[in-house]
VEXDREN-2710 file (C-alpha; in Angstrom, 1 decimal):
% VEXDREN-2710
k/r/px/py/pz
1/UNK/83.6/141.4/155.6
2/UNK/83.0/139.4/152.5
3/UNK/80.2/140.0/150.1
4/UNK/79.8/137.7/147.1
5/UNK/77.0/137.6/144.6
6/UNK/76.8/133.9/143.9
7/UNK/78.2/130.7/145.2
8/UNK/81.7/130.0/143.8
9/UNK/80.6/126.5/142.7
10/UNK/78.1/127.8/140.2
11/UNK/78.9/126.7/136.6
12/UNK/78.5/130.2/135.2
13/UNK/81.5/131.4/137.2
14/UNK/83.9/129.3/135.0
15/UNK/82.7/130.8/131.7
16/UNK/85.8/132.4/130.1
17/UNK/83.8/134.6/127.8
18/UNK/82.0/136.5/130.6
19/UNK/84.2/137.9/133.4
20/UNK/82.5/138.1/136.8
21/UNK/84.0/139.6/139.8
22/UNK/83.7/139.3/143.6
23/UNK/83.9/142.6/145.5
24/UNK/85.8/142.6/148.8
25/UNK/85.3/145.6/151.1
26/UNK/87.9/146.4/153.6
27/UNK/86.3/147.1/156.9
28/UNK/89.1/149.4/158.1
29/UNK/88.7/151.6/155.0
30/UNK/85.1/152.0/154.0
31/UNK/86.0/154.1/151.1
32/UNK/88.0/151.3/149.3
33/UNK/86.9/148.1/147.8
34/UNK/88.9/145.1/146.2
35/UNK/87.3/143.0/143.5
36/UNK/88.5/139.4/142.5
37/UNK/87.5/137.4/139.5
38/UNK/86.2/134.0/140.5
39/UNK/88.0/132.5/137.5
40/UNK/91.1/132.7/139.6
41/UNK/89.8/129.6/141.3
42/UNK/89.1/127.8/138.0
43/UNK/91.4/124.9/136.9
44/UNK/94.7/126.2/135.4
45/UNK/94.2/124.7/131.9
46/UNK/95.2/127.8/130.0
47/UNK/97.9/130.4/130.5
48/UNK/96.4/133.4/132.2
49/UNK/97.9/136.8/132.8
50/UNK/97.2/139.0/135.8
51/UNK/96.2/142.5/135.2
52/UNK/95.4/145.2/137.7
53/UNK/93.3/148.3/137.1
54/UNK/92.8/151.1/139.6
55/UNK/89.9/153.4/139.5
56/UNK/89.8/156.6/141.7
57/UNK/86.6/158.3/142.4
58/UNK/85.6/161.2/144.7
59/UNK/84.1/158.9/147.4
60/UNK/86.3/155.7/147.2
61/UNK/89.0/153.9/145.3
62/UNK/88.3/150.5/143.8
63/UNK/91.0/148.0/142.7
64/UNK/89.9/145.3/140.3
65/UNK/92.0/142.2/139.6
66/UNK/90.9/140.3/136.5
67/UNK/92.2/137.4/134.4
68/UNK/92.7/137.7/130.7
69/UNK/93.3/134.8/128.3
70/UNK/95.7/134.9/125.4
71/UNK/94.0/134.1/122.1
72/UNK/96.9/132.1/120.8
73/UNK/96.9/129.6/123.8
74/UNK/94.3/127.4/122.2
75/UNK/96.4/127.1/119.0
76/UNK/99.5/126.3/121.0
77/UNK/97.7/123.6/123.0
78/UNK/96.4/122.0/119.8
79/UNK/99.9/121.9/118.3
80/UNK/101.3/120.5/121.5
81/UNK/98.7/117.7/121.5
82/UNK/99.0/116.8/117.8
83/UNK/102.8/116.9/117.7
84/UNK/104.2/113.3/117.7
85/UNK/107.3/112.1/119.4
86/UNK/110.1/111.3/117.1
87/UNK/110.3/107.7/116.0
88/UNK/112.7/105.3/117.7
89/UNK/114.2/104.5/114.3
90/UNK/115.6/108.0/114.1
91/UNK/118.4/106.9/116.4
92/UNK/119.7/104.6/113.7
93/UNK/122.1/105.6/110.9
94/UNK/120.5/106.8/107.6
95/UNK/121.2/103.5/105.7
96/UNK/120.3/101.1/108.5
97/UNK/119.7/97.4/108.0
98/UNK/116.4/95.7/108.7
99/UNK/118.0/93.5/111.3
100/UNK/119.2/96.6/113.2
101/UNK/115.7/98.1/113.2
102/UNK/114.1/94.8/114.3
103/UNK/116.5/94.5/117.2
104/UNK/115.6/98.1/118.3
105/UNK/111.9/97.5/118.0
106/UNK/112.2/94.3/120.2
107/UNK/113.7/96.5/122.9
108/UNK/111.5/99.6/122.6
109/UNK/108.1/97.9/122.1
110/UNK/108.6/95.0/124.5
111/UNK/105.8/94.1/126.9
112/UNK/103.0/94.4/124.4
113/UNK/103.2/98.1/123.7
114/UNK/101.5/99.6/120.7
115/UNK/103.7/100.0/117.7
116/UNK/103.7/102.7/115.0
117/UNK/102.6/101.7/111.5
118/UNK/105.2/104.1/110.2
119/UNK/108.0/102.2/111.9
120/UNK/106.8/98.9/110.2
121/UNK/106.7/100.7/106.8
122/UNK/110.2/102.0/107.3
123/UNK/111.5/98.5/107.9
124/UNK/109.8/97.3/104.8
125/UNK/111.3/100.1/102.7
126/UNK/114.8/99.3/104.2
127/UNK/114.8/95.7/102.8
128/UNK/117.1/95.2/99.9
129/UNK/116.3/93.3/96.7
130/UNK/117.7/89.9/96.1
131/UNK/118.8/89.5/99.8
132/UNK/117.0/86.4/101.3
133/UNK/118.1/87.4/104.8
134/UNK/115.9/90.5/104.6
135/UNK/112.9/88.4/103.7
136/UNK/113.5/86.2/106.8
137/UNK/113.6/89.4/109.0
138/UNK/110.3/90.5/107.6
139/UNK/108.7/87.2/108.4
140/UNK/110.1/87.3/111.9
141/UNK/108.7/90.9/112.3
142/UNK/105.2/89.8/111.2
143/UNK/105.2/86.9/113.6
144/UNK/106.5/88.9/116.6
145/UNK/104.0/91.7/116.1
146/UNK/101.1/89.2/115.9
147/UNK/102.3/87.2/119.0
148/UNK/103.7/89.8/121.3
149/UNK/102.0/93.1/120.4
150/UNK/98.6/91.8/119.2
151/UNK/99.1/93.8/116.0
152/UNK/96.5/92.9/113.3
153/UNK/97.5/93.6/109.7
154/UNK/95.0/94.9/107.3
155/UNK/94.9/94.1/103.6
156/UNK/97.2/97.0/102.6
157/UNK/99.9/96.2/105.1
158/UNK/99.7/92.5/104.4
159/UNK/100.2/93.1/100.7
160/UNK/103.1/95.4/101.4
161/UNK/104.8/92.8/103.6
162/UNK/104.3/90.1/101.0
163/UNK/105.7/92.2/98.2
164/UNK/108.7/93.2/100.4
165/UNK/109.5/89.5/101.0
166/UNK/109.2/88.7/97.4
167/UNK/111.5/91.5/96.4
168/UNK/114.1/90.3/98.8
169/UNK/114.0/86.7/97.4
170/UNK/114.3/87.1/93.7
171/UNK/116.3/89.2/91.2
172/UNK/113.4/90.8/89.4
173/UNK/114.2/94.3/88.2
174/UNK/117.8/94.1/89.4
175/UNK/120.5/95.5/87.1
176/UNK/123.2/93.1/86.1
177/UNK/126.9/93.6/86.9
178/UNK/128.5/95.7/85.6
179/UNK/125.6/98.1/85.4
180/UNK/124.4/98.7/81.9
181/UNK/125.8/95.5/80.5
182/UNK/122.4/94.1/79.6
183/UNK/118.8/93.8/80.4
184/UNK/117.3/93.5/83.9
185/UNK/117.9/90.2/85.6
186/UNK/114.8/88.0/86.2
187/UNK/114.8/84.9/88.3
188/UNK/113.5/81.8/86.5
189/UNK/113.3/78.0/86.9
190/UNK/113.9/76.4/90.2
191/UNK/114.8/79.6/92.1
192/UNK/111.5/81.3/91.1
193/UNK/109.6/78.2/92.2
194/UNK/111.4/78.0/95.6
195/UNK/110.8/81.7/96.2
196/UNK/107.1/81.4/95.5
197/UNK/106.9/78.3/97.8
198/UNK/108.6/80.2/100.6
199/UNK/106.2/83.1/100.3
200/UNK/103.2/80.8/100.1
201/UNK/104.2/79.0/103.3
202/UNK/104.3/82.3/105.1
203/UNK/100.6/82.8/104.1
204/UNK/99.6/79.2/105.0
205/UNK/101.3/79.1/108.4
206/UNK/98.8/81.5/110.0
207/UNK/101.3/82.8/112.6
208/UNK/101.5/86.2/110.8
209/UNK/97.8/86.7/110.3
210/UNK/98.1/86.9/106.5
211/UNK/95.7/84.1/105.9
212/UNK/92.8/86.3/107.1
213/UNK/94.0/89.6/105.6
214/UNK/95.7/89.1/102.2
215/UNK/93.6/89.6/99.1
216/UNK/93.2/86.8/96.5
217/UNK/94.6/88.9/93.7
218/UNK/97.9/89.3/95.6
219/UNK/98.1/85.5/96.0
220/UNK/97.5/85.0/92.3
221/UNK/100.2/87.4/91.4
222/UNK/102.9/86.5/93.9
223/UNK/102.4/82.8/94.4
224/UNK/100.4/81.1/91.7
225/UNK/101.6/83.1/88.7
226/UNK/105.2/82.8/89.8
227/UNK/104.9/79.1/90.5
228/UNK/103.5/78.5/87.1
229/UNK/106.1/80.7/85.4
230/UNK/108.9/78.9/87.2
231/UNK/107.6/75.5/86.3
232/UNK/107.3/76.4/82.7
233/UNK/110.8/77.8/82.7
234/UNK/112.3/74.4/83.7
235/UNK/114.3/72.5/81.0
236/UNK/112.7/69.7/79.0
237/UNK/113.1/66.3/80.7
238/UNK/113.3/67.7/84.2
239/UNK/112.9/65.0/86.9
240/UNK/109.9/66.2/88.9
241/UNK/109.9/63.1/91.1
242/UNK/113.3/63.9/92.7
243/UNK/113.1/65.0/96.3
244/UNK/116.0/66.9/98.0
245/UNK/117.6/65.1/101.0
246/UNK/117.4/66.5/104.5
247/UNK/121.2/66.8/104.7
248/UNK/121.3/69.0/101.6
249/UNK/118.5/71.2/103.0
250/UNK/120.4/71.6/106.3
251/UNK/123.6/72.5/104.6
252/UNK/121.7/75.1/102.5
253/UNK/120.2/76.7/105.5
254/UNK/123.5/76.9/107.3
255/UNK/125.4/78.4/104.3
256/UNK/123.0/81.2/103.4
257/UNK/125.5/83.9/104.1
258/UNK/128.4/82.4/102.2
259/UNK/129.3/83.5/98.7
260/UNK/129.3/80.0/97.4
261/UNK/125.7/79.5/98.6
262/UNK/124.7/82.7/96.9
263/UNK/126.2/81.5/93.6
264/UNK/124.4/78.2/93.9
265/UNK/121.0/79.9/94.6
266/UNK/121.5/82.2/91.6
267/UNK/122.3/79.4/89.3
268/UNK/119.5/77.2/90.7
269/UNK/119.7/73.5/91.7
270/UNK/118.6/70.5/89.7
271/UNK/116.3/69.2/92.4
272/UNK/112.7/70.3/93.0
273/UNK/110.2/68.9/95.5
274/UNK/107.1/68.8/93.2
275/UNK/105.1/67.2/95.9
276/UNK/105.6/70.2/98.2
277/UNK/104.5/72.5/95.4
278/UNK/101.3/70.6/94.8
279/UNK/100.5/70.3/98.4
280/UNK/101.0/74.0/99.0
281/UNK/98.7/74.9/96.1
282/UNK/96.0/72.6/97.4
283/UNK/96.4/74.0/101.0
284/UNK/96.1/77.7/99.8
285/UNK/92.9/76.9/97.9
286/UNK/91.5/75.2/101.0
287/UNK/92.2/78.3/103.1
288/UNK/90.6/80.6/100.6
289/UNK/87.5/78.4/100.4
290/UNK/87.2/78.2/104.2
291/UNK/87.4/81.9/104.9
292/UNK/84.8/82.6/102.1
293/UNK/82.3/80.1/103.4
294/UNK/81.5/81.6/106.8
295/UNK/83.4/79.3/109.1
296/UNK/82.0/80.9/112.2
297/UNK/78.8/78.9/111.9
298/UNK/80.4/76.0/113.7
299/UNK/82.4/78.0/116.2
300/UNK/81.6/78.8/119.8
301/UNK/81.1/82.4/120.9
302/UNK/84.5/83.1/122.1
303/UNK/86.2/81.5/119.1
304/UNK/83.8/83.3/116.8
305/UNK/84.6/86.7/118.4
306/UNK/88.3/86.1/118.1
307/UNK/88.1/85.0/114.5
308/UNK/85.9/88.0/113.4
309/UNK/88.2/90.4/115.2
310/UNK/91.2/89.1/113.2
311/UNK/89.4/88.7/109.9
312/UNK/90.3/91.6/107.5
313/UNK/89.5/90.0/104.1
314/UNK/87.0/87.2/103.3
315/UNK/87.6/86.9/99.6
316/UNK/87.5/83.4/98.2
317/UNK/89.2/81.9/95.1
318/UNK/87.9/83.0/91.7
319/UNK/87.6/81.0/88.5
320/UNK/91.0/82.4/87.4
321/UNK/92.6/81.3/90.8
322/UNK/91.3/77.7/90.3
323/UNK/92.6/77.7/86.7
324/UNK/96.1/78.6/87.9
325/UNK/96.1/76.1/90.8
326/UNK/95.0/73.3/88.4
327/UNK/97.7/74.1/85.9
328/UNK/100.3/73.9/88.7
329/UNK/99.1/70.6/90.0
330/UNK/98.9/68.8/86.6
331/UNK/102.3/70.1/85.6
332/UNK/104.6/67.1/85.1
333/UNK/101.7/64.6/84.9
334/UNK/102.3/63.2/88.3
335/UNK/99.6/61.0/89.8
336/UNK/99.5/62.9/93.1
337/UNK/99.2/66.3/91.3
338/UNK/96.4/65.2/89.1
339/UNK/94.5/63.8/92.1
340/UNK/94.9/67.2/93.9
341/UNK/93.7/69.0/90.8
342/UNK/90.5/66.9/90.8
343/UNK/90.0/67.6/94.6
344/UNK/90.3/71.3/93.9
345/UNK/87.6/71.2/91.2
346/UNK/85.3/69.2/93.5
347/UNK/85.8/71.6/96.4
348/UNK/85.1/74.6/94.3
349/UNK/82.0/73.0/92.9
350/UNK/80.5/72.8/96.4
351/UNK/80.7/76.5/96.8
352/UNK/78.3/77.6/94.1
353/UNK/78.1/81.2/95.5
354/UNK/81.7/81.8/94.3
355/UNK/81.0/81.0/90.7
356/UNK/81.6/78.1/88.3
357/UNK/84.8/76.7/86.9
358/UNK/85.9/77.6/83.4
359/UNK/85.4/74.9/80.8
360/UNK/89.1/75.0/79.8
361/UNK/90.1/74.2/83.4
362/UNK/87.9/71.1/83.4
363/UNK/89.3/70.0/80.1
364/UNK/92.9/70.3/81.4
365/UNK/92.1/68.0/84.3
366/UNK/90.3/65.5/82.1
367/UNK/93.1/65.3/79.6
368/UNK/95.7/64.9/82.4
369/UNK/93.6/62.0/83.8
370/UNK/93.5/60.4/80.4
371/UNK/97.3/60.7/80.1
372/UNK/97.7/59.1/83.5
373/UNK/95.5/56.2/82.4
374/UNK/97.4/55.7/79.2
375/UNK/100.7/55.8/81.1
376/UNK/99.4/53.2/83.6
377/UNK/98.3/50.9/80.9
378/UNK/101.6/51.2/79.1
379/UNK/103.5/50.3/82.3
380/UNK/101.2/47.3/82.9
381/UNK/101.8/46.1/79.3
382/UNK/105.5/46.4/79.7
383/UNK/105.4/44.5/82.9
384/UNK/103.4/41.7/81.3
385/UNK/105.8/41.5/78.4
386/UNK/108.7/41.3/80.7
387/UNK/107.1/38.6/82.8
388/UNK/106.3/36.6/79.6
389/UNK/109.9/36.9/78.5
390/UNK/111.1/35.6/81.8
391/UNK/108.7/32.7/81.7
392/UNK/109.8/31.8/78.2
393/UNK/113.4/31.9/79.1
394/UNK/112.8/29.5/82.1
395/UNK/111.0/27.1/79.8
396/UNK/113.9/27.0/77.4
397/UNK/116.3/26.4/80.2
398/UNK/114.2/23.4/81.4
399/UNK/114.1/21.9/77.9
400/UNK/117.8/22.2/77.5
401/UNK/118.4/20.5/80.8
402/UNK/116.1/17.6/79.9
END
């Protein structure tokens, strides 16, 4: 015969603080009863220990079965939940290469799995200074995470990735060989310009998501300032109009791992594509102006949601940014560069909410335009003099024949 006080489905029966029992009376022995705690039927979420107490009285004997909960179980469960699995990079040797880590991540996080931020930071820290191959690996990692894992970089991670690529491309703060023989080596000239162009193209491409996450101050420091410093470090009389041939570029890409190529890159080449530098500068300014001017106004709903989800930084160019970009474009007094500098000023003037251009910046462009006009007039005068000389020589030849 079963006698219970409340239905077993009542919520109060699962309260761990209050222990309620169900008395079971044996019909064969009226003087004995057996009590069970209803918490025996509760979900087994905590470790419980079974304890039995026996009480003897004059009339009957009662056996009570109760459940007690260990106080340390909650702490153990919390530690078990908060404990992280070891990183997959722990299977690599201590001084692993970034390429080894990238190959392991491709296998472990395939299929769009979520990736740990600590693993990405570890790969950034493993990149070596003055090793261009490591910069290429970082660029591949950024593109693959954006494309395959839908990983969106914030401003801090984007800055860390850009600084890692820059450290692997140049020799800044690298001790010369033998160590202690002189001051720290610092890349200058063409090599510094090429490194800044390479990093700027990673920002402009949009495949890595840096165009909507990187801060303007980082661009000024890593791209514009280094471009200007590299251009000012070029020797006097440098030919800015020279453009490298496609065969030279292919040979350079194929021989990156050779010692001869490393020596050539360290010494720097005598050819610089100034048109590429100016076009990149203008494109970066256009991207900054676009993301600061609320481009979602002309987007459809789906495109707007996608863009706002990816947008992590909406800073535009400052007056200092425009000043650096203008100085880069007018360097060398090339007609295309001066025209791009004027376009940058006109585009910034349309966004009055970002501020006004410095007076010195406007003066630089005006002086460059005057120099261009003077150079054009000089060339035209020289052509006219040459044509007059040719006409005079032909007339003299005709008179001698007659």
